[in-house]
PDB file of N, CA, C and O in Angstrom:
ATOM      1  N   MET A   1       0.844  -1.177   0.000  1.00  0.00           N
ATOM      2  CA  MET A   1       0.000   0.000   0.000  1.00  0.00           C
ATOM      3  C   MET A   1       0.893   1.245   0.000  1.00  0.00           C
ATOM      4  O   MET A   1       1.831   1.324   0.794  1.00  0.00           O
ATOM      5  N   SER A   2       0.623   2.200  -0.861  1.00  0.00           N
ATOM      6  CA  SER A   2       1.470   3.395  -0.974  1.00  0.00           C
ATOM      7  C   SER A   2       1.084   4.420   0.098  1.00  0.00           C
ATOM      8  O   SER A   2      -0.067   4.504   0.526  1.00  0.00           O
ATOM      9  N   ASP A   3       2.070   5.178   0.505  1.00  0.00           N
ATOM     10  CA  ASP A   3       1.874   6.209   1.531  1.00  0.00           C
ATOM     11  C   ASP A   3       1.515   7.525   0.842  1.00  0.00           C
ATOM     12  O   ASP A   3       2.327   8.049   0.080  1.00  0.00           O
ATOM     13  N   PRO A   4       0.316   8.075   1.089  1.00  0.00           N
ATOM     14  CA  PRO A   4      -0.096   9.302   0.392  1.00  0.00           C
ATOM     15  C   PRO A   4       0.738  10.535   0.789  1.00  0.00           C
ATOM     16  O   PRO A   4       0.737  11.527   0.059  1.00  0.00           O
ATOM     17  N   LYS A   5       1.440  10.496   1.916  1.00  0.00           N
ATOM     18  CA  LYS A   5       2.213  11.650   2.361  1.00  0.00           C
ATOM     19  C   LYS A   5       3.609  11.689   1.744  1.00  0.00           C
ATOM     20  O   LYS A   5       4.321  12.683   1.893  1.00  0.00           O
ATOM     21  N   ARG A   6       3.994  10.658   1.078  1.00  0.00           N
ATOM     22  CA  ARG A   6       5.365  10.555   0.543  1.00  0.00           C
ATOM     23  C   ARG A   6       5.718  11.682  -0.439  1.00  0.00           C
ATOM     24  O   ARG A   6       6.784  12.276  -0.280  1.00  0.00           O
ATOM     25  N   PRO A   7       4.890  12.015  -1.447  1.00  0.00           N
ATOM     26  CA  PRO A   7       5.237  13.123  -2.350  1.00  0.00           C
ATOM     27  C   PRO A   7       5.353  14.463  -1.617  1.00  0.00           C
ATOM     28  O   PRO A   7       6.211  15.281  -1.949  1.00  0.00           O
ATOM     29  N   GLN A   8       4.500  14.684  -0.632  1.00  0.00           N
ATOM     30  CA  GLN A   8       4.578  15.922   0.152  1.00  0.00           C
ATOM     31  C   GLN A   8       5.880  15.970   0.946  1.00  0.00           C
ATOM     32  O   GLN A   8       6.499  17.027   1.072  1.00  0.00           O
ATOM     33  N   GLN A   9       6.280  14.843   1.467  1.00  0.00           N
ATOM     34  CA  GLN A   9       7.529  14.777   2.231  1.00  0.00           C
ATOM     35  C   GLN A   9       8.718  15.086   1.332  1.00  0.00           C
ATOM     36  O   GLN A   9       9.645  15.783   1.742  1.00  0.00           O
ATOM     37  N   LEU A  10       8.693  14.567   0.105  1.00  0.00           N
ATOM     38  CA  LEU A  10       9.769  14.850  -0.844  1.00  0.00           C
ATOM     39  C   LEU A  10       9.803  16.331  -1.202  1.00  0.00           C
ATOM     40  O   LEU A  10      10.877  16.927  -1.288  1.00  0.00           O
ATOM     41  N   ASP A  11       8.628  16.929  -1.412  1.00  0.00           N
ATOM     42  CA  ASP A  11       8.549  18.361  -1.710  1.00  0.00           C
ATOM     43  C   ASP A  11       9.089  19.181  -0.538  1.00  0.00           C
ATOM     44  O   ASP A  11       9.831  20.145  -0.730  1.00  0.00           O
ATOM     45  N   PHE A  12       8.710  18.789   0.664  1.00  0.00           N
ATOM     46  CA  PHE A  12       9.181  19.502   1.853  1.00  0.00           C
ATOM     47  C   PHE A  12      10.700  19.387   1.987  1.00  0.00           C
ATOM     48  O   PHE A  12      11.376  20.371   2.288  1.00  0.00           O
ATOM     49  N   ASN A  13      11.226  18.201   1.765  1.00  0.00           N
ATOM     50  CA  ASN A  13      12.673  18.008   1.867  1.00  0.00           C
ATOM     51  C   ASN A  13      13.418  18.830   0.819  1.00  0.00           C
ATOM     52  O   ASN A  13      14.468  19.403   1.111  1.00  0.00           O
ATOM     53  N   ALA A  14      12.887  18.888  -0.389  1.00  0.00           N
ATOM     54  CA  ALA A  14      13.507  19.694  -1.447  1.00  0.00           C
ATOM     55  C   ALA A  14      13.447  21.172  -1.089  1.00  0.00           C
ATOM     56  O   ALA A  14      14.426  21.897  -1.263  1.00  0.00           O
ATOM     57  N   TRP A  15      12.300  21.617  -0.589  1.00  0.00           N
ATOM     58  CA  TRP A  15      12.144  23.011  -0.170  1.00  0.00           C
ATOM     59  C   TRP A  15      13.104  23.334   0.970  1.00  0.00           C
ATOM     60  O   TRP A  15      13.751  24.381   0.963  1.00  0.00           O
ATOM     61  N   MET A  16      13.195  22.447   1.937  1.00  0.00           N
ATOM     62  CA  MET A  16      14.068  22.663   3.092  1.00  0.00           C
ATOM     63  C   MET A  16      15.531  22.723   2.659  1.00  0.00           C
ATOM     64  O   MET A  16      16.292  23.547   3.166  1.00  0.00           O
ATOM     65  N   ALA A  17      15.922  21.869   1.739  1.00  0.00           N
ATOM     66  CA  ALA A  17      17.299  21.891   1.231  1.00  0.00           C
ATOM     67  C   ALA A  17      17.594  23.221   0.544  1.00  0.00           C
ATOM     68  O   ALA A  17      18.683  23.774   0.701  1.00  0.00           O
ATOM     69  N   THR A  18      16.639  23.730  -0.209  1.00  0.00           N
ATOM     70  CA  THR A  18      16.805  25.016  -0.889  1.00  0.00           C
ATOM     71  C   THR A  18      16.919  26.148   0.124  1.00  0.00           C
ATOM     72  O   THR A  18      17.795  27.005   0.004  1.00  0.00           O
ATOM     73  N   VAL A  19      16.050  26.154   1.109  1.00  0.00           N
ATOM     74  CA  VAL A  19      16.071  27.195   2.140  1.00  0.00           C
ATOM     75  C   VAL A  19      17.384  27.151   2.921  1.00  0.00           C
ATOM     76  O   VAL A  19      17.984  28.195   3.178  1.00  0.00           O
ATOM     77  N   LEU A  20      17.827  25.976   3.293  1.00  0.00           N
ATOM     78  CA  LEU A  20      19.081  25.861   4.033  1.00  0.00           C
ATOM     79  C   LEU A  20      20.272  26.313   3.195  1.00  0.00           C
ATOM     80  O   LEU A  20      21.192  26.939   3.722  1.00  0.00           O
ATOM     81  N   GLN A  21      20.269  26.010   1.920  1.00  0.00           N
ATOM     82  CA  GLN A  21      21.353  26.457   1.036  1.00  0.00           C
ATOM     83  C   GLN A  21      21.355  27.978   0.923  1.00  0.00           C
ATOM     84  O   GLN A  21      22.414  28.604   0.958  1.00  0.00           O
ATOM     85  N   GLN A  22      20.176  28.570   0.787  1.00  0.00           N
ATOM     86  CA  GLN A  22      20.079  30.025   0.707  1.00  0.00           C
ATOM     87  C   GLN A  22      20.548  30.673   2.004  1.00  0.00           C
ATOM     88  O   GLN A  22      21.269  31.670   1.972  1.00  0.00           O
ATOM     89  N   ALA A  23      20.148  30.118   3.137  1.00  0.00           N
ATOM     90  CA  ALA A  23      20.577  30.652   4.435  1.00  0.00           C
ATOM     91  C   ALA A  23      22.093  30.538   4.577  1.00  0.00           C
ATOM     92  O   ALA A  23      22.743  31.457   5.076  1.00  0.00           O
ATOM     93  N   HIS A  24      22.649  29.424   4.144  1.00  0.00           N
ATOM     94  CA  HIS A  24      24.097  29.245   4.198  1.00  0.00           C
ATOM     95  C   HIS A  24      24.793  30.286   3.329  1.00  0.00           C
ATOM     96  O   HIS A  24      25.771  30.898   3.760  1.00  0.00           O
ATOM     97  N   ASP A  25      24.304  30.490   2.123  1.00  0.00           N
ATOM     98  CA  ASP A  25      24.912  31.445   1.201  1.00  0.00           C
ATOM     99  C   ASP A  25      24.850  32.870   1.752  1.00  0.00           C
ATOM    100  O   ASP A  25      25.823  33.619   1.655  1.00  0.00           O
ATOM    101  N   ILE A  26      23.712  33.241   2.327  1.00  0.00           N
ATOM    102  CA  ILE A  26      23.560  34.580   2.912  1.00  0.00           C
ATOM    103  C   ILE A  26      24.494  34.743   4.098  1.00  0.00           C
ATOM    104  O   ILE A  26      25.156  35.771   4.232  1.00  0.00           O
ATOM    105  N   GLY A  27      24.550  33.743   4.951  1.00  0.00           N
ATOM    106  CA  GLY A  27      25.440  33.795   6.115  1.00  0.00           C
ATOM    107  C   GLY A  27      26.896  33.844   5.714  1.00  0.00           C
ATOM    108  O   GLY A  27      27.685  34.562   6.329  1.00  0.00           O
ATOM    109  N   TYR A  28      27.262  33.093   4.694  1.00  0.00           N
ATOM    110  CA  TYR A  28      28.645  33.088   4.215  1.00  0.00           C
ATOM    111  C   TYR A  28      29.015  34.463   3.665  1.00  0.00           C
ATOM    112  O   TYR A  28      30.086  34.988   3.970  1.00  0.00           O
ATOM    113  N   ALA A  29      28.136  35.043   2.860  1.00  0.00           N
ATOM    114  CA  ALA A  29      28.405  36.360   2.277  1.00  0.00           C
ATOM    115  C   ALA A  29      28.500  37.425   3.363  1.00  0.00           C
ATOM    116  O   ALA A  29      29.373  38.291   3.315  1.00  0.00           O
ATOM    117  N   SER A  30      27.606  37.359   4.332  1.00  0.00           N
ATOM    118  CA  SER A  30      27.624  38.321   5.433  1.00  0.00           C
ATOM    119  C   SER A  30      28.905  38.184   6.244  1.00  0.00           C
ATOM    120  O   SER A  30      29.537  39.184   6.584  1.00  0.00           O
ATOM    121  N   GLY A  31      29.284  36.970   6.548  1.00  0.00           N
ATOM    122  CA  GLY A  31      30.514  36.736   7.297  1.00  0.00           C
ATOM    123  C   GLY A  31      31.739  37.187   6.526  1.00  0.00           C
ATOM    124  O   GLY A  31      32.677  37.729   7.111  1.00  0.00           O
ATOM    125  N   PHE A  32      31.739  36.971   5.220  1.00  0.00           N
ATOM    126  CA  PHE A  32      32.852  37.404   4.375  1.00  0.00           C
ATOM    127  C   PHE A  32      32.973  38.924   4.405  1.00  0.00           C
ATOM    128  O   PHE A  32      34.071  39.458   4.558  1.00  0.00           O
ATOM    129  N   GLU A  33      31.847  39.624   4.258  1.00  0.00           N
ATOM    130  CA  GLU A  33      31.861  41.086   4.292  1.00  0.00           C
ATOM    131  C   GLU A  33      32.349  41.603   5.641  1.00  0.00           C
ATOM    132  O   GLU A  33      33.142  42.543   5.701  1.00  0.00           O
ATOM    133  N   ASN A  34      31.880  40.995   6.710  1.00  0.00           N
ATOM    134  CA  ASN A  34      32.333  41.407   8.042  1.00  0.00           C
ATOM    135  C   ASN A  34      33.826  41.157   8.215  1.00  0.00           C
ATOM    136  O   ASN A  34      34.529  41.975   8.808  1.00  0.00           O
ATOM    137  N   GLY A  35      34.304  40.047   7.706  1.00  0.00           N
ATOM    138  CA  GLY A  35      35.718  39.721   7.795  1.00  0.00           C
ATOM    139  C   GLY A  35      36.583  40.681   7.000  1.00  0.00           C
ATOM    140  O   GLY A  35      37.660  41.073   7.448  1.00  0.00           O
ATOM    141  N   VAL A  36      36.114  41.058   5.825  1.00  0.00           N
ATOM    142  CA  VAL A  36      36.858  42.019   5.000  1.00  0.00           C
ATOM    143  C   VAL A  36      36.923  43.364   5.707  1.00  0.00           C
ATOM    144  O   VAL A  36      37.979  43.996   5.743  1.00  0.00           O
ATOM    145  N   THR A  37      35.815  43.803   6.265  1.00  0.00           N
ATOM    146  CA  THR A  37      35.777  45.087   6.965  1.00  0.00           C
ATOM    147  C   THR A  37      36.702  45.069   8.178  1.00  0.00           C
ATOM    148  O   THR A  37      37.468  46.008   8.394  1.00  0.00           O
ATOM    149  N   ALA A  38      36.629  44.017   8.957  1.00  0.00           N
ATOM    150  CA  ALA A  38      37.484  43.914  10.145  1.00  0.00           C
ATOM    151  C   ALA A  38      38.952  43.813   9.741  1.00  0.00           C
ATOM    152  O   ALA A  38      39.811  44.421  10.379  1.00  0.00           O
ATOM    153  N   GLY A  39      39.243  43.060   8.701  1.00  0.00           N
ATOM    154  CA  GLY A  39      40.621  42.914   8.229  1.00  0.00           C
ATOM    155  C   GLY A  39      41.183  44.221   7.719  1.00  0.00           C
ATOM    156  O   GLY A  39      42.348  44.533   7.966  1.00  0.00           O
ATOM    157  N   TYR A  40      40.375  44.992   7.011  1.00  0.00           N
ATOM    158  CA  TYR A  40      40.820  46.288   6.490  1.00  0.00           C
ATOM    159  C   TYR A  40      41.120  47.241   7.642  1.00  0.00           C
ATOM    160  O   TYR A  40      42.141  47.929   7.637  1.00  0.00           O
ATOM    161  N   ALA A  41      40.235  47.279   8.618  1.00  0.00           N
ATOM    162  CA  ALA A  41      40.450  48.150   9.778  1.00  0.00           C
ATOM    163  C   ALA A  41      41.704  47.734  10.540  1.00  0.00           C
ATOM    164  O   ALA A  41      42.472  48.589  10.981  1.00  0.00           O
ATOM    165  N   LEU A  42      41.913  46.452  10.696  1.00  0.00           N
ATOM    166  CA  LEU A  42      43.092  45.951  11.385  1.00  0.00           C
ATOM    167  C   LEU A  42      44.366  46.285  10.611  1.00  0.00           C
ATOM    168  O   LEU A  42      45.384  46.638  11.207  1.00  0.00           O
ATOM    169  N   ALA A  43      44.307  46.174   9.290  1.00  0.00           N
ATOM    170  CA  ALA A  43      45.469  46.505   8.459  1.00  0.00           C
ATOM    171  C   ALA A  43      45.806  47.984   8.565  1.00  0.00           C
ATOM    172  O   ALA A  43      46.979  48.350   8.641  1.00  0.00           O
ATOM    173  N   LEU A  44      44.792  48.834   8.572  1.00  0.00           N
ATOM    174  CA  LEU A  44      45.044  50.267   8.733  1.00  0.00           C
ATOM    175  C   LEU A  44      45.702  50.557  10.076  1.00  0.00           C
ATOM    176  O   LEU A  44      46.630  51.361  10.166  1.00  0.00           O
ATOM    177  N   GLN A  45      45.218  49.906  11.098  1.00  0.00           N
ATOM    178  CA  GLN A  45      45.756  50.103  12.441  1.00  0.00           C
ATOM    179  C   GLN A  45      47.213  49.632  12.527  1.00  0.00           C
ATOM    180  O   GLN A  45      48.052  50.316  13.113  1.00  0.00           O
ATOM    181  N   HIS A  46      47.506  48.490  11.957  1.00  0.00           N
ATOM    182  CA  HIS A  46      48.853  47.913  12.064  1.00  0.00           C
ATOM    183  C   HIS A  46      49.883  48.622  11.194  1.00  0.00           C
ATOM    184  O   HIS A  46      51.079  48.550  11.478  1.00  0.00           O
ATOM    185  N   THR A  47      49.445  49.300  10.148  1.00  0.00           N
ATOM    186  CA  THR A  47      50.396  49.972   9.264  1.00  0.00           C
ATOM    187  C   THR A  47      50.504  51.471   9.542  1.00  0.00           C
ATOM    188  O   THR A  47      51.270  52.171   8.880  1.00  0.00           O
ATOM    189  N   GLN A  48      49.749  51.959  10.506  1.00  0.00           N
ATOM    190  CA  GLN A  48      49.735  53.397  10.807  1.00  0.00           C
ATOM    191  C   GLN A  48      51.135  53.928  11.133  1.00  0.00           C
ATOM    192  O   GLN A  48      51.533  54.967  10.605  1.00  0.00           O
ATOM    193  N   SER A  49      51.873  53.247  11.977  1.00  0.00           N
ATOM    194  CA  SER A  49      53.189  53.755  12.368  1.00  0.00           C
ATOM    195  C   SER A  49      54.177  53.710  11.204  1.00  0.00           C
ATOM    196  O   SER A  49      55.011  54.607  11.074  1.00  0.00           O
ATOM    197  N   ALA A  50      54.100  52.699  10.367  1.00  0.00           N
ATOM    198  CA  ALA A  50      55.001  52.612   9.213  1.00  0.00           C
ATOM    199  C   ALA A  50      54.714  53.745   8.227  1.00  0.00           C
ATOM    200  O   ALA A  50      55.643  54.344   7.686  1.00  0.00           O
ATOM    201  N   VAL A  51      53.461  54.038   7.994  1.00  0.00           N
ATOM    202  CA  VAL A  51      53.098  55.122   7.082  1.00  0.00           C
ATOM    203  C   VAL A  51      53.520  56.456   7.681  1.00  0.00           C
ATOM    204  O   VAL A  51      54.003  57.334   6.966  1.00  0.00           O
ATOM    205  N   SER A  52      53.345  56.610   8.963  1.00  0.00           N
ATOM    206  CA  SER A  52      53.754  57.846   9.640  1.00  0.00           C
ATOM    207  C   SER A  52      55.265  58.048   9.542  1.00  0.00           C
ATOM    208  O   SER A  52      55.730  59.155   9.269  1.00  0.00           O
ATOM    209  N   ASP A  53      56.023  56.992   9.762  1.00  0.00           N
ATOM    210  CA  ASP A  53      57.490  57.077   9.634  1.00  0.00           C
ATOM    211  C   ASP A  53      57.885  57.420   8.205  1.00  0.00           C
ATOM    212  O   ASP A  53      58.776  58.241   7.987  1.00  0.00           O
ATOM    213  N   GLY A  54      57.243  56.812   7.252  1.00  0.00           N
ATOM    214  CA  GLY A  54      57.534  57.104   5.851  1.00  0.00           C
ATOM    215  C   GLY A  54      57.235  58.548   5.506  1.00  0.00           C
ATOM    216  O   GLY A  54      57.975  59.176   4.749  1.00  0.00           O
ATOM    217  N   LEU A  55      56.152  59.078   6.057  1.00  0.00           N
ATOM    218  CA  LEU A  55      55.785  60.476   5.817  1.00  0.00           C
ATOM    219  C   LEU A  55      56.824  61.417   6.420  1.00  0.00           C
ATOM    220  O   LEU A  55      57.183  62.421   5.806  1.00  0.00           O
ATOM    221  N   ARG A  56      57.302  61.099   7.608  1.00  0.00           N
ATOM    222  CA  ARG A  56      58.351  61.927   8.247  1.00  0.00           C
ATOM    223  C   ARG A  56      59.641  61.914   7.431  1.00  0.00           C
ATOM    224  O   ARG A  56      60.407  62.877   7.457  1.00  0.00           O
ATOM    225  N   ASN A  57      59.878  60.818   6.708  1.00  0.00           N
ATOM    226  CA  ASN A  57      61.086  60.709   5.883  1.00  0.00           C
ATOM    227  C   ASN A  57      60.868  61.224   4.459  1.00  0.00           C
ATOM    228  O   ASN A  57      61.738  61.055   3.605  1.00  0.00           O
ATOM    229  N   GLY A  58      59.727  61.846   4.195  1.00  0.00           N
ATOM    230  CA  GLY A  58      59.488  62.503   2.912  1.00  0.00           C
ATOM    231  C   GLY A  58      58.885  61.648   1.817  1.00  0.00           C
ATOM    232  O   GLY A  58      58.981  62.012   0.645  1.00  0.00           O
ATOM    233  N   SER A  59      58.270  60.534   2.149  1.00  0.00           N
ATOM    234  CA  SER A  59      57.665  59.679   1.131  1.00  0.00           C
ATOM    235  C   SER A  59      56.341  60.274   0.649  1.00  0.00           C
ATOM    236  O   SER A  59      55.414  60.473   1.435  1.00  0.00           O
ATOM    237  N   SER A  60      56.268  60.552  -0.644  1.00  0.00           N
ATOM    238  CA  SER A  60      55.024  61.104  -1.199  1.00  0.00           C
ATOM    239  C   SER A  60      53.908  60.054  -1.198  1.00  0.00           C
ATOM    240  O   SER A  60      52.737  60.396  -1.033  1.00  0.00           O
ATOM    241  N   GLU A  61      54.263  58.786  -1.380  1.00  0.00           N
ATOM    242  CA  GLU A  61      53.259  57.714  -1.341  1.00  0.00           C
ATOM    243  C   GLU A  61      52.626  57.611   0.043  1.00  0.00           C
ATOM    244  O   GLU A  61      51.422  57.389   0.172  1.00  0.00           O
ATOM    245  N   CYS A  62      53.450  57.773   1.071  1.00  0.00           N
ATOM    246  CA  CYS A  62      52.905  57.733   2.438  1.00  0.00           C
ATOM    247  C   CYS A  62      52.014  58.943   2.690  1.00  0.00           C
ATOM    248  O   CYS A  62      51.021  58.849   3.412  1.00  0.00           O
ATOM    249  N   GLY A  63      52.369  60.077   2.094  1.00  0.00           N
ATOM    250  CA  GLY A  63      51.512  61.263   2.205  1.00  0.00           C
ATOM    251  C   GLY A  63      50.154  61.025   1.584  1.00  0.00           C
ATOM    252  O   GLY A  63      49.135  61.410   2.156  1.00  0.00           O
ATOM    253  N   LYS A  64      50.125  60.395   0.418  1.00  0.00           N
ATOM    254  CA  LYS A  64      48.858  60.063  -0.238  1.00  0.00           C
ATOM    255  C   LYS A  64      48.049  59.092   0.622  1.00  0.00           C
ATOM    256  O   LYS A  64      46.831  59.215   0.753  1.00  0.00           O
ATOM    257  N   ASN A  65      48.761  58.126   1.203  1.00  0.00           N
ATOM    258  CA  ASN A  65      48.093  57.147   2.048  1.00  0.00           C
ATOM    259  C   ASN A  65      47.492  57.814   3.286  1.00  0.00           C
ATOM    260  O   ASN A  65      46.371  57.494   3.681  1.00  0.00           O
ATOM    261  N   MET A  66      48.227  58.730   3.892  1.00  0.00           N
ATOM    262  CA  MET A  66      47.714  59.427   5.090  1.00  0.00           C
ATOM    263  C   MET A  66      46.494  60.277   4.728  1.00  0.00           C
ATOM    264  O   MET A  66      45.536  60.341   5.498  1.00  0.00           O
ATOM    265  N   ARG A  67      46.521  60.927   3.564  1.00  0.00           N
ATOM    266  CA  ARG A  67      45.372  61.721   3.136  1.00  0.00           C
ATOM    267  C   ARG A  67      44.147  60.841   2.946  1.00  0.00           C
ATOM    268  O   ARG A  67      43.042  61.216   3.339  1.00  0.00           O
ATOM    269  N   SER A  68      44.337  59.678   2.350  1.00  0.00           N
ATOM    270  CA  SER A  68      43.191  58.789   2.125  1.00  0.00           C
ATOM    271  C   SER A  68      42.656  58.242   3.452  1.00  0.00           C
ATOM    272  O   SER A  68      41.459  57.980   3.576  1.00  0.00           O
ATOM    273  N   ARG A  69      43.524  58.072   4.429  1.00  0.00           N
ATOM    274  CA  ARG A  69      43.066  57.606   5.744  1.00  0.00           C
ATOM    275  C   ARG A  69      42.247  58.668   6.460  1.00  0.00           C
ATOM    276  O   ARG A  69      41.314  58.343   7.195  1.00  0.00           O
ATOM    277  N   ARG A  70      42.583  59.916   6.253  1.00  0.00           N
ATOM    278  CA  ARG A  70      41.833  61.004   6.873  1.00  0.00           C
ATOM    279  C   ARG A  70      40.403  61.049   6.365  1.00  0.00           C
ATOM    280  O   ARG A  70      39.476  61.323   7.127  1.00  0.00           O
ATOM    281  N   LYS A  71      40.226  60.781   5.083  1.00  0.00           N
ATOM    282  CA  LYS A  71      38.900  60.828   4.472  1.00  0.00           C
ATOM    283  C   LYS A  71      38.028  59.656   4.890  1.00  0.00           C
ATOM    284  O   LYS A  71      36.802  59.759   4.891  1.00  0.00           O
ATOM    285  N   ALA A  72      38.658  58.540   5.244  1.00  0.00           N
ATOM    286  CA  ALA A  72      37.906  57.323   5.573  1.00  0.00           C
ATOM    287  C   ALA A  72      37.329  57.335   6.947  1.00  0.00           C
ATOM    288  O   ALA A  72      36.674  56.373   7.350  1.00  0.00           O
TER     289      ALA A  72
END
């Protein structure tokens, strides 16, 4: 005897797999964006003294970098 709920169960499982994949993709993208933002901020913080030293020694590239940091 066939189970009448079986096709509905398959539809639900397919829907659930799709929803879980979408949630995973959204979470992954959100986490990636947060990681990039945190990494960029950390890089700015860790290179601040090197850029400052370069600026004191007359580096025009460090001057450009310091100007861009002021705007950010």
